[in-house]
Structures are given as C-alpha cells and as structure tokens.
N, C-alpha and C positions, 0 to 999 in steps of 0.2 A: 562750611569749614574747609580750609585749604589742606589738601592731602600732602603730607611730607614726602620727600623723594630721596631714594638712595641710589647712587651710581656705584656698581661693582664692576671691576675691570678684570678680564681674563689676562693676567700678567704675561704668561708665557706666549699666549696666542698673539697678543698685540705687539709684544717685543719682537717676536719672530717675524711677523709681517713687516714691521718697521725695518728689521735687519735686511730682509731681501728686497724691500721696496725702495730703499734709499741708498744712494751711492756711498761708498766707504768714506767715513770721516774719522779723524783722529784728533785727540787732544794734543797740545804742544809736546807732551812727554811720550807720544806715540800710542797711548791707550785708544783702542777702537771705541768709537762713540756713536756710530750711525744709528744703532738700534735704540739707544737711550734718547737721542735727539728726536728720532721719529716718534717714539712712544710719547714723549712730552708734547710734541706738536699735536698729536691725536688727543691726548689728555686735556690740554688747555682748550682746544677747540670744543670738546664735548662738555667741559665744565661751563664754558660760556653759553652753549646751547641749552643745557639741561638745568643749570643752576641748582645742583642737588644740596640737600641739607646734610646728607651723610655720604661718605666716600670711603671705599676700601679697594684693595687690589689683591687678588688671589693668585698664588703661585703654586706650581708643582714642586714636589720634593724629589730630590735625586735618589730615590730608592723604590723598591717594588711596592705595588699596591695590592689591595684585596683582589683585584682583577687578575693579577699574576697567579694568585693561589687557585683561582677558578680555572685558569687557562695559562699554562706556563709559556705558551708561544705568543702571549699578548704583547704587541708592539715589538716582537722579536726581530723583525726585519729592518727596523729603523736604524739608520746609520747614525753614528755619534754626531752631535751638533758641532759645528765649526768652533774651534777654540776662540776665535775673535768674537763669536756670539756669546759663548759661555762666560767669558770674563765680564761681559756687560750686565749679567743678571745681578750679581752682588752690587755692582755700581748703580744699577737702577734702583735697587732697594735702599741704598744709601741716600740717593736723591729724594726718594719718596719719604724717607724718614725725616729729612730736613724740611719737607713740605708738611710734616705732621699728618701724613696720610697712613692709615692703618693697613699693614700688610698681613695677609692671612695665609697660612700653610699648615698642613697636618700630615705627619708621616703615615703612610699606608693609604693615603687618598690623593686624588688628583684635584687640580684647580676647579674642574667642573663640579665636583662633589661639594666643594666649599661654596661655590656659587649657588648650587642648588639648595644647600642648607640655609645660606643667608637669605635667599629669595623666599624660602619657606617662612623664615622668621618675619620677613617684611609682610607677607600675606596675613600672618596671624596678628600683626600689629597694625594692619591697615595702612601700611606705607608702600608707596609706589616704588618698584624696583626696576632699574634699567641695567641690563647686562650688556657691557661693551665687549664684544668678542669677534674673532674671525672664524669661529668654529660653529658650524650649523648644528652640531650635536645639542647645543643649548636651546634650540627651538622647541625641544620637548618641555621646557620650563615655562613657556609663554602662557599667560593667563590674563585675566582682567587687570590685575595689578602688576604683573611681571611682563616687562617688555624686553625683547632681545634686539639689540642694536648691532647688526652685522656689519663688519668693517672690511673694506677691500682697499689695499694699498698697492698702487702700481706706478712705477717710475716717479716716486716721490709724491704722487697725488692720492689723496684718501677720500673715499666716499662711504656713506653709511646708509643702511635701510633699516627702518624700525618695524619689528614684528610683534604684534600681540596675538592672542589666540585667533581672532578673526582674520588677521593678515596671513597667518600661517595657513589657515584653511582655504582662504581665497587663492593663494598661490599654489598650494600643493594638494588641495582637495582631501586632506587628512587633518585630524586634530593634532595638537601638540603631543598628547600622550600616545597617539597612534604612530608618531614619528619613530618611537622606540621599536615598534614592531616592524616598520619598514626597514630599519637598519638591521634588525634581526634576520630578515630575509636576504637582503642584498649584501650584508657584511660591510666591512670598511677596510680597504687595503692599507690605508695610512696607519691604522691601529692594529692591523693583522687580525681583525675579527673575521672569521671564515664565512659566516652567512651560509645560505644554501647554494651549493655549487651549481652554477649555470643560471641562477636567478639574478637578473640585473636590476638596475634602478627602475626602469620603466615598468617591468613586470611586478616588482615589489610594491610600488605605489598603486598600481592597478588592483592588485589583490587586496591590499589593506583598505583601499577606498571602498571595495565591495564588502569585505568580511570583517573589517574593523580591528581584528587582532590575529596573532599567530594561533592562539588557542582556538579561536572560532574557525580558522582555516582547517586545522586538523580535526576539529569536531565534525566538519562537513567534507572531509577529504574525498569520500566516495561519490558525492554529488557535486563536487567542486566544478564551478564554471571556468574550466581551464583546459588547455590542450593536454593530450596524453603525455606529451614530453614534459610539460611543467609539473603535472601530477607526479610523474615518476621521480623527478628531481626533488620535489617536496617530500615524498615518502622516503627517499634515500637520505635526505638531509635533515630529517626531523630533529635529531639530537643536536646538530649544529645550529638549527634555527632557534631552539630554546636557549642554548648556551649563548648564542650571539645576542639574543635579546637581553639576557642578564648582564652581559658585558657592556651593552650599549646604554643601559638605564643608569641615569645619574642618581647617586645616593643623596637624599635630601635630609638625612638624619645623622650627619657627621658629628661626633662628640667634640664640638668646637666651643672654645671659650669666647663666645661672641655676644655682645650686647650692643644695641643700636647706638647708644650714647658714646661708646668707645670709637665709633666711626664718624662722629659728628665732624663736619668741616671746620677746621681751625685755621687761625692765622699761621702763615709760614714762619719758620725760623729765618727771618729775613737775612741776617748777617751771614749765617752758616750757608744758606742757599746761594746767596750772592757770591760767596767765596768759592763754592763748588762750581757754579756756572762759569766763573772766571777761569778756574783751573781747567775746565773742560772746553773752554773757548766757545761757550754758548752765550755770546754777547747779545744776541737778539732777544733772548729770554730775560736778560737783565732789564732791557727797555720795556719789553712786553709786560713784565710784572712790576715795573717801576722800582727796581732793586738797585739802580745806579747809586743812590745815596747810601746804600747799605754796604757798599764795597769798602773794605778797610784801606786807608791811605796813610799808613803810619809814617814810613820813611819819606814819602814824597808828598805829604800833605802840604798844601800851599795856600796861604791866605794873603791877599794883597789886591791892589787896584792900580790902574795906570794913572800916572800923574798927567794932567792935561798939559800940552805943550804947544808952543807956537809953531807955525809952519817952518820957521827958520831952524828948528831942531833938525830937520832933514839935512839942510846945508851944513850944519855943525857936525853931524855924524858922518857926513861924506868925507871928512878929513881925519876921522879916527883910524888908528892902526888896528883896532880890534874888529872882530867880525860883528856885524849887526844882524840881529834876528828880527824878522818883520812878518806881519800878517796884514793883508788888506781886509777891510770891512766895508759895508755899505756906506758908512758915514766917515770913513777916514782910514788911518793906518796906525797900527800898533808897532812899537819898536823897543828893543832891549839889547844890551850888550853882555849882560851877565845872568839873565833869567830872573833875577831878584828884583831889580829896579827897572821899571818900564814906563814908557810915555805913550800918550795917545794924541796924535795930531788930527783934529777933527775938521779942519778946513785947509788941507795942504794946497799950496800954490803950485801951479805947473812948473814954475821956475825952480822951486825947491825940489820938487819931485825929479825934475830933469837933472839937477846938479847931483842929487843923491844917487840916482840909478845909472847915470852915465859915467860916474867916476869909477874907473877900472880898479883903482887901488883900494877902494872900499869894498871889502869882502862881504857878501850878502848871503844870509842863510834863510831860505824860504821853504814853502811847502806847495808842491804842484806848481812849480815856477813857470811852466810853459804857458799856463793861463795868465800869469802876471805879465810875461813878456808880450803876449798878444794884446792885452788891455792897455798896457803902457804904449805900445806901438800905435794903437788907435788914436792916441792923443799926441803922437809925434815924439815919443820918448823911446830911446834905445836902451835896452837893459845890458849893463856891463858889470863884470866883477862877481858873477855867480860863484859862490864858494861851496855851497852845500844845499841839497834839496832832500829833506827828510822823507818825503813820499817815495822818491826814486830809490833812496837808500833802503827803505823798508822792502821795496820790490826786489832789489838785488839780493837781500838777505833771505827772502822767502817769496819766490815768484808764484806760489800756488795759493796765496791768500785770496779770500773772496772780497776783502775790503782793505783799502789803504787810506781810509778816512782818519783824520787826526784823533777823533774821539775814540775810535776802535783801537788805534795804536797806543793811545795814552792808557787805556784800560788794560790792555794786554801786557805792555812793557813796563808801565810805571804804577799800575794799580790805581790810577786816577780816573775818576768818572767826571768827565766834562758834562756840563748841562746840555744845552742844545748848541751844536757847533754853528758858529756864525760864518757866513760866507759872503763873498762879493756877489752882487747881482750879476746873473748870467746873461747879460745883454750885449756883451762885447764892448762895453764902454765903461770907463772908470768914472764913478760918481763922486764929484767933489761937492758935498753938502755937509750940514753939520747938525749934531744932536748932542747937547750937553749931557743928557741923561746917560748916554752910552759910556762917557768918560768915567762915570761913577761906578759902572759895572765892573765886577771882578772877573768876568768871563775873559776879557781880553788879556788881562795880566796872567791869568791861569794858562790860557792857550800859549802865550809867549814863553811862559816857564816850561810848559810841556814841550814846545818846539825846541827850546834850548837843551833840555834833558835828553830828548830823543836824538837830536843831532849828535850830542856827545856819545851816547851809547852806541848808536849806529855806526859812527865813524870808527870807534874802537873795534866793533865786530867786523867791519869791512877789512880793517888791517889784519885782524886775527885770522880771518878766512883767506887771506892772500888775494883779495879782490880789489886792491888799490887801482891797478891799471884799468880793470873793467869799469869801475865806478868813475874815477876822475878823468880818464882819457877817452872814455866811450859814452857811458850813459849820461853823465852830467852835461857835457857839451852838446849832446844830442837833443836836449830839451830846446835849445835855441834853434837848432836845425829844423825840428818838427814845427816849432812855432812859425818860423819863416815860411816853410812849405804851406802850412795851413793859411797863413795870412795872404800869401801870394795866390794860391788856388790854381785850378786848372781851367783854362778857357774852353767853353763849349759852344758849338754852333747850334744854337737853339732852333733856328729855322730848319736845319737839316734833321735835327732830332724829331721835330714835329712831323716833318715829311716822312721820316722813317717810321714813325708811329702810324701814320695813315696807311703806309704800305703794309705794315703788319696787320692792321685791322682788316684790310682788304683780303689778305691771305688767310687770316683766321676765319673770315666769313665764308671763303671758298671751301676750306677744309670742313667747316661746320656743315655746309651744304652736302658735301660728299659723304660725310659720316651719316647724316640723316637718310641719304639716298641708299647707302649700303645697309642701314639698319631697317629701312622700310617704314620709319616713323620718326617724329621729332621727340626729343627727350632732353633732360639736363645732362649734357656731356660731362659736366664737372661733378656730378653726383656719382660716387663709386658704386652705390647700390643700384641706381638705374642703369649705369654703364655695364655693370656685371650681369644684370638681367638681359640686356640686349646681346652681349657677347656670348654668354654661356647658356642662357635659356632660349633666347631667340635664334641666334646663329649657330648654337650648338658647338662652339669651339671648346677644345679641351681645357679643363679647369682644375683647380685644386679644390680642397674641401670647402663647402659652403658653411659659413659661421652664422651666428645670430644677426650680424650686421650685413650679411651678404657675402659675395665673392670678393677676393682681393683683385684689384685692378691696378696695382702699383707698377712702376716702370719695369721692375725686374720681371714681373709676370708677363707684361705686354711684350718685352724684348724676346722672350722665349717663344712668343706666338708669331713673330715676324715671318711673313711668307705664308702663314696659314689662311689669311684673308686680307684683302686690300684695305679693309677698315682699320686694321691695326696700325699700319704705317701712317694713315691719316690721323689717327688719334695721337700718336707720338709726335707728329709734326704740329698738330693743333696745340698740344700741351707745351711744346717748346716755344712756339710763337706767342702763346698766351703769357708764358713766363717772361719772355722778353718785353712784352707790352706792359704788363703790370709792374714788374720789378724795375726794369731798366729805362723804359720810356716814361711811363706815368710816374715812376718813382724819382726820376732825375729832374724832370722839368720844374717841379715846385722848389727844388733846392738850388737852382741857378740864381745867384745874387743879381738882383736887378741893376745895381749900380756898376758892378765889375764885369758882369757877363760870365762869371766864373763859379765853379763849385768849390767851396772851401770845406773839404772833408776834415773831420776831426781825427788826427793821428794820435793813437793811444800808445803810450810807452810802458804802462804798468798794468797790462791786461793779460797777455798770453803767458802761459807757464813755460813756453819754449824759449822766450826771449825775443821772439819776432814782434815787429811793430804791427798793430792792427789799424784798420781804417773804418770809421763809422760815420753815419749821418752825412752822406751815404758811404757805403763801402766801395771804394774805388779799386780795391784789390781783388774784387770778385766779378769784374767785367768778363763775360764769357769768352772763351777762346776755342772751345772744342768743336764748334760747328762754324761753317762759313757765315751763316746768318748771324750767329752770335758775334763773330769777329767783326761784322759790319758795324757793331756798336762803337768800335774804336775809331771809326771815321768821324764820330760826333765830337771827339776830343781833339782840339786843334790848337795850333800855335796862333797867338793873337797877331793881327796885322801882318807885318813882313817877317815875323819871327819864324823859327824852325824848331821842331822837336827833335831832340837827340836821345835815343834810347840805347843804353848800354846794359848788357845782360851777361851775368856769369854763366859759363858753360859747365854744366854738370857739377856745380859747386859741392853738392852733398856727397857725390861719389868721390870727388877729389879729397874732401875732408875725411871720408872713410879710409881712403888709401893712406892718408897721412897718419890718422889716429891708430889704425890697425897695423901700420908699418908693413904692409904686404908688398913685397918686391915685385911680384907679377903685375899687380894693379898699378903700382907707382911707375914701373917701366912703361906701361901702356900710355900713361899720361905724359911722361917725360918725352917719349918718342913720337907723340902726336897720333898714336894709333886710336882708332875709334873703339872706345871701351866696350860698347855693346857687341861690336863685331868680334873683338878678341874673346869676350865672354862666350859668345855663341860658338866660336871655334873650339874653345876648351870644353864647354859643356857637351856639345854634340860631337866632339872629337873628329873635326874635319879641318883641313887647311883653311886659313883665313880667306883665300880667294875662292873657296867653295861655299862660303856662308851665304845662305839664301835670305831674302827679305823676311821670310817667315821665321827663320832661325834667329835673326837679329831682333825681331819683335819679341820673341819669347825670352831672349837673353836680357833685353831691356826691361821686361816685366820683372824678371828675377833680380836684376841689379837694383832697381828702385824698390822692389818689394823687400829685399834684405834690409835696406835702410830703414824701412818702417816696420820691421819685425814680422813680415808676412809669413803665414803658415801655408802648409800644402793645400788646405781646403780653399783658402782665398785665392791662391795662385791657380788652382785648378779651375775655379770659376772665372778668373780674369782671362785665362788662356783657352777656356773651353776644352780642357783636357781632363783625363782621369786623375784621381787622387794619387794613384800609383805613379803615374808619369810626373806629376807635380813634385812628389816626394823625391823622385830620382833627379829632377832638375836641380832641386835645392842641394841635394847631396853632392852632385857633380860640381855645382858652383862652389861649394865650400871646400871641395877637394882641389879645385883650380886655384882658390884663394885661401889657403890654409890659415893665414894669419887673421883673416876676417872671422873665422870660426873661433879662434883663440880670443879675439877681441870681444866677441859677443858673450862668451862664457865668463871671461874675466870681469867684464863690465857689470854683468848681473851679480857675480859673486862679490865684487867690491861694493856695489850698491847695497847689497844685503848687509854687508858688514858695517859700512860707514853710514848707511841710511840715505845716501844721496849719490848722484853721479855728476860729473862736471865737464865743461867744455874746455877748449884750448885757452880761453881767457879766465877759466875758473868760475864760470857762471854755474851755479848749483841748481839741481832739480832734486828736491827731497822726495823720497819714494817709500812711504810707510807701507804701501801695498806689497812690497817685496817680502815683508815679514808677516803678511796676513795668513791666517790658516785656510781661508777660503781659496781654493785652487784657481777659480776664475779670476778673483781679484789679484792673486799672485801672478798669474799669467799676464794680466794687463800690465802689472808693474814691470815684468821682465821685458815686454815689448817697449815700454817707455824707456827703460834703462838702456836698451840698445840704441834707441833712436835719439833720445834727448841730447847726448853729446854731439851727435852729427848735426841735427837740425839746429841745436843751440849754437854750435860753432859757426855754422853758416850765417846765423843771425848776428853773431859777434862780428864776422867779417864784413857783412853789408853795412852794419852800423859804423864800423871804423871808416869804411869807404865814404859813407855819407858825411861824416864829420870832416874828413880830409877834403872831399870835393867842395863842400860848403865853404870851408876856410880858404881853399885855394882860389875859388871864384872871387871871394871878397879881397884876399890879399893882392891879387893881380888886377883888382879894380874892374873886373868884368861886369857887364850889365846882365848877363845871362843868369837864370835862376834855376836851382834845383826845385822841381815842383811835385814830384811823385816818386814813391818807392813801392814797388809791387813784388814782394817776395825776393827774387834774386836780380831784379832789374831796377835801374835808376833812370829817371827821365828828366832832362834839362830843357827848359825853354830858352833857346839861344837867339841872340840878335844875329843877323846875317853875317856881319863882318867878324864875328867871334866864332863862327861855326867850326872852322878847322882847329882852333885853339881848344874849344870845348870838347870836341871829339877826342883829341889827344889827351887832354887833362883827365877826362872821364876814364878812359882805358888805363892810363898810367896809375892813377890813384886807386882804382879798383884792383888792378893786378898786383900792386905792391902793398895792399892794405895790411897783410900779415906775411910773415915768412914761414912757409911750410915746405915739406919735402917734395911736393909736386908743384908744377906751375899752375897758377890761377889764370884761366883764360877768359877773356872778356870779348864779346862780339858787340860791335856798335853800328847802329844805322840811324839815318835821319830822314825826316819827311815833314810834310805840312800837317798831316794828321798822325795820330797814334797808330792807326792802321798801316800807314805808309812806312813806319819804322820797322816793320816785321817782314 
C-alpha cells in the first residue's frame, strides 16, 4: 500500500531566506515581491520533487508566545524585520489562498509548534510528513515518517538536504530528541536562548553524545567526564540549561483545528491566480503553471485570422500613406494597417519585398527591426522608412525589464496571452517558402493586433514622458547603424591570432614550470583547494581563515601577498595569460567568419539599464587594455587590405557630463580652459599649487574624480588607493568642498529620484529606482549610488549614440566608402579607405564634438593605424 505524503512549509523561514537570497524585485506598482517570488520558486520545485497528497504552510503570529511567558527576554535582541519584507507576508498568504493552499497559524505559538503538531498528526495517521524549512530546530522532529528538508538559499540558488532520524544521527551523532538537549546547553543567539554560559556547540554535542540528556549530565555531574572548567560552567548554569531546553522544545500538542483532508492538494483558482501573477509581473509562473489561457482579456480580446494574400500585396502596400505593421515568420510575412484586418503573404517574391522595404515614403512599424534589416540585407534588400519599433520603445519606457519579447509585453500591457511566439529562423537568411496551414492560424493575426496596440500605447507614453527626441532622433535610427556595423564586422588577422596563441601557450608552460619548482611538486594550479594547500600549508604564507572548501586564493588575496614569495607573481601571470588564451584566443578563433574573415559581433540595443550598447557573441567591448600583454590582443584587429582604422575617443566624457549636470563652475572652468581636471582636483584636494602636484597626487585625485561618478564610498576608495579609511574620507570631503555643486547634485538627484521614482539623463532617458524606497538599508544604498551615476553614465550613452547616428549618416550622405565598424564605450572606430582618411578623421571629430550642446566643450582625440593597437 502506498503511503500518502504531506508537505508542510515553514512559511516565515522560507520567505525570509527568499528575501535575503534573491535580489530586490518589485511589481509594476512598486510593491516588493522578491521574497514571494523566491518562496514560490522553492514551493513549485518541491511540489514537483515530492508530489504530496497534502500541503499546508505554517506562519508565525505577530504577538508574544508561551515562550515569552517562560522567559521575557526570548527573542528580545531581534531587530524589527525590514518593512519591504513585512509587506510581503500578507501578499504571500493571498497568493497561497488563490492556490487553495491551507495556511496555519495560532496566537501564542510559533510556526515550529504548528509544524510539530501537524507532523504528530501525520505519524498517528500513518502519513509521511516532509517539513520544508531553513531552521535546524525542526531536526528534533525527524523520525521514520517525519523528514526535515533543510533549505539553503544563496545568490538566488537554492539547495535542500533531507533528514530522517538516521540522517540526523549520521551527521550529528545524536538522535533528533537529543537535539533539544544540545540546544539547551549551547543556547541560541538568534532566539536569545541563553544556554550554559561558556558551553559552545562542539562541547554541547560531545556531552550529549556521551550522556544523552541534560538530566543525565546533572545526575552524573560529580563523575562527569569533562574538564574542571566545563564542570564549573555546568554547575553555575544549571538553571539556564533546563530553561533553555524548555524554550528549545517544539510543542507538538497545539490546540489546532487541523484535519488532514483540509490540507488535501486541490486545483488552483486558475483565473484568480493568473490575475495575481500578472499584477505581480510573475509571467514565468503563468507559463510554468500553464495559466496563460486563464488571463482575462476583456477589453483587448481579439479573434481573427490573416487573409491569404499574393506577393503583390507588398507592392500595393508600399504605395499606402498609412503606416504598415509587419511581422516576419518562417514561412512568410504578416501585414496590417489597422490591427483588425491583416494579410499573410506566404511566398513573397524578392522583387515585392524590395519594393516594399526600400520605399522610404511607406512608414513601417516592426519589432526588433535590427534583425529584419540584417536578414533583408543578406538577400540584397535595403530597409528604408522605419517609422516605429515597439521593442525599442518598450526599452526606452523601462530599461530595467528582463524581457522585451512580444508575448511578455502583450501580457503586461494589454492583458493578452499569446500562445507560443513565432519567430523567423535565426540563420541570418530570409526563408521564402510556404505553408498554407499557417495562413489559417490566428496567431499571426493576434500578434499583428498586439503590435498595432503596443505601438499606439508606447508612442503615446513616449510623448507623455518627453522622450520624443531620445526615441525618434537617437534610438530608432540607431537600429540601422547597429545592423550595418554588425553586417560589416571587424577584420581579424587569424594567422597573427593563432601565432599569439602559440606564444601564450609557451609562456603559460614556462610559468607552470616555475610554479611547480617553487612549490616543490606538481599539482592542479587551477584548483583553489590544491593551490591554497601549497601556498598556506606548504609554503606557510600568511592567510585568512580556512573554510570547509579550503583557503581563498582569489586575485585580491594574492595581490596582498605580492613580494612575499616569487610564486605569487608567477601565479598571477599564469592566470592572466590563461585568461587571455581561453577567452580571447580560443574564444575568438571559432567566431571568425570563414567567408568574410571578420567577426560579426551582435550589438545589443535593449539590454543595459544605463542606455549603453552592449556587444555579445563575442564581446568586443571587453578586449583587455590594462596590461601590455592584454593590449597586444588589439594587434589582431586590423583594417582589411589597404584600409586604415581610425579611432576617435571622447576625453573624460563622464566628468564633462558631471560638470554640466552639476553646473559646478570650478569644474566647468577647468574644462573650458583646457586644464587637466585630475591635476586641478589634486591641487584643490591636497591644497598645493598646480605646478607642485606630484604624479601620486594626480593618481589619487583621478581615483576620486571617477569614483565620485560611480558613487564610491570611503571604504572602496581606501582599498583602491591603499590608504586608511580616515584618509579616504578626508579625500572625499575635500573633493566635495572643492566642487560644492557636485555635492548638491548628488543630494538633489537622490532626493528627486526618491520622490519621482526615477532619475533621468540630458535626453530624458529614465532609470526607475524602486530601491530608493526600500526599507532595507543595503538596497537603499545601492539605489542611491545608481541614482547618482545613472544620469551621468546614461547621458554619456546618449551622446555617443547621437554621434554614431550622425557619423553613419554623414558617411552615407557624402558617398564615402569608409564604414563605422565598432563602438567601445566612449570610442568609435571607422575602417577607412586610404583616400578618405583625412576626411574621415575630420568628420569623426566634428560629429562627435558637436553631438550635443552642453556647458563645457566635448573633446575628442583621434588616431589612425593599421591595427587597433596602432590607434592608441
């Protein structure tokens, strides 16, 4: 006969672990949700694993318990829970209610007591009970039928370990009931249970392992096998030992109105749960629980299908004065002008595609149009007349979203659940084939309707937010620029890269030999455990605390040991070279296109919260520059044939933006007069004339200048400059005294961000910051740093994007063959034909320096060379 199973969850324990284990999340209305989200992830995972017949969740009640009557200092030292955690407890209960999950609580008792009582009922009824908790106290309940599933949540990752009576004894050498006595001796600081003063965990377990109980220890106190010191502590702490045992014991007889059938697993209230998940922005759970069809779609419900159309429909629509909304699919293209009536062309001719997409006057509305531009270009068609891109618009309206997929946007903004989103094959080619069955599908018609509605809604919001210029003059035209850069690619000298790799391997082998020689043996250098043993046990170098996994051997630890032994420098060099080899040599060779000899990196426009462009597959913005060996990598990126690379780089763009936004006259004057800002800052911070500023002073001032931009604190500055916290604090205070408007800017930006819920750039790019309103001080501090930095870094992103659009257009308008091929943070790189070199250098500098008008000059430095390395 199959034994039935009950899963009972320690609600407060799991919710608390989820809160601290998962980054801050908020619903669209600002309600904190990270604890609820984490709890549900843990719940669903364990429901799948255990498949229980019964389910319930136990919660603490916010009032004193019977334990407070026994000991008025019980849990007295605990700080109040963060407000943004407390608000999630009733929210959690609401979600569980919609899941038809029984929630249990009882005034005067704790969740542990409810769990103990329910587990006792299970034992009497012959039902297996699994306790899901993060609290080791529940191990005292483990038995043949009762299993304790201990949860650990760290950095969003959750693991569990199952304990029955045997597993408890195997790990701790005491029985579950003896666990109570262990805690009676050692106490529990988290609950303010005193225990016997001076008796720690190790001694407590040892005593109970021998004597089985506190009672037996005191019955044999005169002949106790313990040191005189331990005996004395036990004699003096007898009263506390018995009290602590009582406080630690879980009450398994709570007068609880509980029957097994009340906790039977039932079907969710699908519609109510779907509505709640949508409200909380838990879209992944909608899919996980197959609740998409339960989402209400009252006002935006749409039923329809695409009318099949001939390829000539594209040519016909190219002449319309209305905007045309379109979506590419594997088998063709869907089209609409009003969202209600749509057509599907299943075998479009290239001539009709060309006429439609190359007609400038025909305004086109798409979704993620950079990919459309690339695929059309692969069959010789230029994309003209881009009017709106709903994916880019969604990004402008909220750059912190995790997803800009059409189905996610439809669900959140329109309450519409699309089935499975159809997409074009990701092979870089447009497929012209045909499938009559797809024409009959309503998916295409629905997606076109969604695209139409989203474009309308987003365009209105963009205007309302004052983001017209940012969207239409910068982000929308940038899609074509990025597509062109990606299509063109960057030429790589593959032979030189292979040779560089060989040199690296040779150097790695040499450092490997030296490390073994210094260590006196061979070992796995890449194993932190083995390396730690060699350095700290074998060579006896100074070290930090040894953990269960061994000593820490990260870069920070090794940097502090430089000079202590020659092996340290060898290890650091070895690691640096190995990183170059694996990431940049072995990583780049496979992605060089065999036909073009170029790397075609994917430039992402809707990824970063700051507004910056990112590069992936591979990341060309992360080619190392800090070491000479790393900089050698840039020699592999070359101009093809007789062409030349031109690199133009903004000088201190973020500090210039800071001077403008903060409106600080001292800082603005330095830039206007061409004074080196780091030297001036050093002069003012260290109170010496400019001509007496030393290189060391300038280095310190530079760290402060850039540190202020990123909201650096005295601790980080002290580490960077290897100075005391007191000195670092003084540096920052002197800096803010030298540039008083910067301090005002920082304070006002944080204050405004807290009031409005967001901060903005010079082009009104917004960064929403719910963290500023968080009760958790760590979360709030993070929000403050972002609030100070986002307008600066985001404005720098605005400026470089404007420059990219203008440079791209100017190159085209003047009929130049030279191509913009790469953007890396504050620099642009053009591959120029020799006869256009002078014109390109002039064009780059001019367009970058006049990208925006601010109160300080934007300075651009330009260099050229055969390789990327030569341009620096």
